[in-house]
N, C-alpha and C positions, 0 to 999 in steps of 0.2 A: 466894810468898816462900819461899826455901829457907834452912834453918838447919842448922848443925852445932855442934860444941862450941867452935869458935874464930871463926867468922864468922857474922854476921847481916846480911842484905842490907837496906839502906834505900834509898829512892828519892832523897832529897836531903839535903844537910847540914842543912837546916832541920828535919828529922825526928829528928835524932840527939839523944838526951837529954843533959843536962849531966853531965859526969864520964865520958863514954864516948869511946873512941878510934875513929878512922875512917881509912880509906884512900880517897884520891880515885880515882875511876874515869874521870870525864870532866867537863869544864867545858862547859856548854851556853851558849846565848845568842849574840849577834852584836855586832859593833862594839866600841865603847870599853869597855863593862862587861866583856865577855869578856876583852879584852886586858889590862885593869887587873887582873883576878883572876889571870891567868896571870903577869903581871909581879910580883905580890905573892908568888908561889910556889905558887899553887893549881894544881899540875900533876899529871898522872897518876902514881899510885903513891906520892905523898907521904903521910905519916902525920901526923895531928894529933889534938888533943883539944878537945872542946867544954868550956870552962871553966865558963861560967854563962850564964844568961839574965837579961835585965832583968825588972823586975816584971811588965810586961804582955807578956812573952815576945818583945819586940822592942826592941833588937837582941840578938844573941847574941855572946859573947866566945869566940874560937877561938884556940888556940895551934898554931902551925905553924912548924917549924924554929926554935924558940926565940923567936919573935916573937908577940906578942898582937895580934889584930885584932878589931874590932867590925864585924859584918856585919848588915845588915838582913836580915830573913827573905826578902824578895824576891830579894836577891842570893844568899843561901844556897841558895835553891831551884834556882839555876842549876848548882849543883855536885853531881854524882852521886857518891855514896860508898857504901862498905860499912862497917858497924860491925864493929870487931874487939875482941877481949878483950885 
């Protein structure tokens, strides 16, 4: 894991703590779920924020391009991101 003052690498959106911003690097997965995420705006280089987590940590609320989404952790694991400040 590489770190510097502005970027901290994370493996998936599911690992980003609440309140942190992220940049999408790649959407993994196949078929309908991958296409649905892309259609919703989860595309390379988009910047978003993890707003909060549910009580049992699933689902998570994410803000992307002014829209709020709730994602299951299993879906968030398909989105490779880097955490930004």
